N, C-alpha and C positions, 0 to 999 in steps of 0.2 A: 503493499499500500504506500503511494507516494503522497507526502502531505507539502501542501501549497499554503503559503498565508498571503492573502490579498490585502493589502494596507493602502487605503484610500478613503478620504472623508466623505466622498459622495456616494450614496447607497445603489443608485442605479448604475454607476460604471462599476461598483463592486459586483453587481448582480452579471454586468456582461462578461468582466473578466472570470468570476466564478464558473459561468456557463462554457466558456471556453476553455478554460484550465480544465475542466471536467471532462471536455471532448477531446483533448490535445492528447492522452493517452489511458490506457487502462489503469484502474485501481487507483484513482485519486481522491484525496480527503482534502477539503479546503476548509480555511479558517479565516476569520475576518478582524480587521482593526481598523478604526478610523482616527486614531492619534499615535502619535510616536510611543507615548507610554504605554498605551494598549498593545502596541507591536511587542515591546519587552515583556509585558504581561503574558502574552500569549507564547512567546518563546520559551519563556521560564516555565510554562506549564505543558508545552508540548515539544521537547528536545527533540524528537523525530523530525521535525520540519526541515526540508530540504531546500525549499525556494521561497524567496518574498518578491511580489510584485509590488514596487514600491514608489508611491506618489510624493515626488519631492518637497511638494507644497502642502502636505496635511499637518493639522496643528501640531506644533512642537519639534518639527522636523528641522527647521532652520536650515532649508535647503541641503548643501552637502554633509554638513555637518551630522545630522541624523544618520545618515548613509555610512558615514566613517565611524560612528559609534556603533552600529548595528555591525559592521564587518569586524571591528576590534573585537567585541565581546562575543560574537557568535561566528567565527571564522568559517566554519565548516558549512554556513548556511549562504546558498548563492542568491544573489540579488538582481532581479532585472528593473531598473528604474524606468517607469510609465509616467512620461510628462507631457504636458504639452509645450514644454520649452524645448525646441529642437536644433537650438543653435549649435553649430559644430564645436564651437569652444566649450560650452555647457557639457556636452556628450562627453568629450574629451576628460574635462575634469570628473566626471562621474565615474569614468573608467578607471582613471588615477585614484580615487577614494574607493574603489574596490569594486564596482559594479561589474557583473558578469555580462550585461547586455543593457540595451537602452532602447525602449519602445516609445516612438512619439504617440501621443493619445489620437492624433489623426489616422493612425495605421489601421488596415483592415484586419479582419479576423484570420486570413491567412497568415500574416506576418506575426501575429501574436501566437498562433499555434506554432509557426515554425521557431520564434524565439524561446518559447518554452521547452520545446523538445531539444534545440540544440543545446541550450544551458544545462538541463537535465542530463546531457550528454557531456557535459564537462568542457563545452565548447562555448567561446564568446560570440556574441550575436550582435550585429548592427543592421538595421535596414539597408538595403543595397542602395537607396537613394542618400544616405548619409555617408555610408562607409569611406569613401576616397574623401571627402572632406576632413571627415575626422582624422584620419590616419595623416593627412597633411598638417593638422594642427599641433604643435609640440607640446610636450608635457612641462608644465610650468614647475620648476624646482620649488617654487614656495608650497605649492599644494602637495608635493610629495613630502616636504619637512612637516608641515601641519597634520597631514595625515597621520603621520608617526607620531604626533605628540597627542592628537586627540585619541588614537587607539591606546594610548597608555592610561586614559582615565577609565575608573569603573563604571558602570550604570549609574550608581548613585552620584557619583562625581560629576558626571556629565548632566544629571539633572540639577544639581546645584550650579554647575556653570549656566545653563540655559536660565535659571532663576537670577542668578547675577546680573547677566545680560539684560534681563527684564527690569532690573532697578530695586529687587528685592533686598533687604537689609537680613543680617544673620538671623535675628530672631524671627523674622517672618518666614524664612526659610525653614528653620527649626520646626515652627508650627506646622506648615504646609506638609513636611516629611514626618511629622511626629518623632522628632528626635531631639536631643539636648542641644543646646545653643554651641556648646565648646565643641561639639561633633561636627557641625557646620563649619566651626571656624578651623577646624583640622583638615576637613574636605578644601576649604577656600584656599589654605596655605600650601596643599598637595597640589591643586589646580594650579596655582600661580607658579609652582616649582617646576610641574611638567609642561606647561605652555610656556615657560619662559617669561612672563609677563611680571609686572610689578605691583599691580593694583587692579581694582574692579572695573574700571574703565579700558583697560586696556584687555582684560579678559572679556569684556563685553564685545570689543571690537573684533576679537576673533571669530565670534560667530556671525557677526553682521557681515563679515569680509565674506563668508560663507553662504549667505542669503541669495536668492536668486529671484528675478523678477517671473511671476507666473502669468502668462498670457491669457490664462482662462479665468482670470480673476473676473471680469466683467461679465463672464457667462455665468459663474458662480452667484455673483451678486445679484443676477436676473433671475435665478433658480433654474437655470438649465445645466444639463450634464456637461461637464467638462472633459 
């Protein structure tokens, strides 16, 4: 039995992905998540998951930072990024942060089927329309370095980092996580050390630099599937 996690905040799109995923091969069990936190929760409960179809713009994901965190904490799980942002530079960066494939949301069902089949067979997958342009795009050394730094954070430290980037104080973070404030302080110190930053502002900048423009935002705001 193959287990696939569909991570997207739009229920109609999750339904479409689930249908195709179930038809892509025999014996597929699907799970769903609509935030990055729920992705981690599902992965903790279902250690046999082999593949994630990941929307870069789902709540809590902070673009490429969420992808890096997933790959760091669950290195045996393959990730296909499913995004409306198909700029070759964005695709190249997603690959550098550990994606095994990239599927534009404008893709047809045949491409989705091919992507799932290829990645489950341990192959990297890109749509033919993007492959040449992506291969011409150089890997940024900054991305490689930051990917390694984010990979050193634990899931809890990544949650703390996201809250620091959102401007929360240590006491507020402690209340949300249900831990003592000194525990948060220890996490913050470890985050600063591993990311090579000196203060909360610089830590927040790390995540903001990984955020991406979501071309489908206007569709979401109008209640349409993206």
